[in-house]
C-alpha positions in Angstrom: 29.8 -73.5 -24.8 28.3 -72.8 -22.2 26.1 -70.2 -21.4 24.5 -68.1 -18.3 20.9 -66.8 -17.8 21.0 -64.1 -20.0 22.2 -65.9 -23.4 25.5 -65.0 -22.7 28.9 -67.3 -22.7 29.5 -68.0 -19.4 32.8 -67.1 -17.1 34.8 -69.2 -15.4 35.6 -68.4 -11.7 38.9 -68.7 -10.8 39.9 -69.1 -6.9 42.0 -67.4 -5.4 45.3 -69.3 -3.5 44.4 -69.3 0.0 46.8 -66.6 1.5 49.6 -68.2 3.2 49.4 -65.8 6.3 46.0 -67.1 7.6 47.7 -70.6 7.5 47.7 -71.9 11.4 47.6 -70.9 14.2 50.5 -67.8 14.2 48.9 -66.5 10.1 45.6 -66.2 12.0 46.9 -64.3 15.0 49.0 -62.8 12.6 46.0 -61.8 11.0 43.6 -61.3 14.0 46.7 -58.7 15.2 46.6 -57.2 12.3 43.1 -56.3 11.8 42.9 -54.9 14.9 45.7 -52.2 14.7 43.0 -51.5 11.5 40.3 -51.1 14.5 38.5 -47.1 14.3 39.2 -47.3 18.2 36.2 -44.5 19.9 37.9 -41.3 22.6 37.3 -42.1 26.0 34.2 -39.7 26.3 32.7 -41.2 22.9 33.1 -44.9 24.9 31.4 -43.3 28.1 28.5 -41.3 26.4 27.8 -43.8 24.5 27.6 -46.8 28.0 25.8 -44.0 29.5 23.2 -43.3 26.3 23.0 -47.1 26.4 22.8 -48.1 29.8 19.7 -45.6 29.6 17.8 -46.9 27.1 17.8 -50.5 28.8 16.9 -48.5 32.0 13.9 -47.4 30.5 12.8 -50.1 28.2 13.5 -52.7 31.7 10.8 -50.1 33.4 8.6 -50.3 30.6 8.4 -54.0 30.3 7.8 -54.3 34.7 5.4 -51.5 33.9 3.4 -53.4 31.2 4.2 -57.3 33.0 2.2 -55.1 36.9 -0.9 -53.7 34.9 -1.5 -56.9 33.1 -1.0 -59.0 36.0 -3.5 -56.7 37.8 -5.8 -56.9 34.9 -5.8 -60.5 35.8 -6.5 -60.5 39.0 -9.4 -58.3 38.2 -10.6 -60.2 36.2 -10.3 -63.8 36.9 -11.0 -63.8 40.8 
C-alpha cells in the first residue's frame, strides 16, 4: 500500500484523455476561435481612456527617468572635473 506524507493511503491520479478538439493544427485553430469568442472585449470608450492612461504614465515615467539621468550626468560632471 502506498501512503502519502500524512500517512493516508495515496489516491491514484488518472490523467484525462486528450481532447479531440485540440489535436492537430485544425483543432488548435478551432479551440483558439472558441476561446476568442469567450473574451469580453472592452468598449471603445474604455479602450481609449485606458490607452490614454497608459500613454500618460509612460510619458511621465520617461520624463522622470530622463530628469534623473540629466541630474546624475550634471552631478558626475561637477564631481569628476
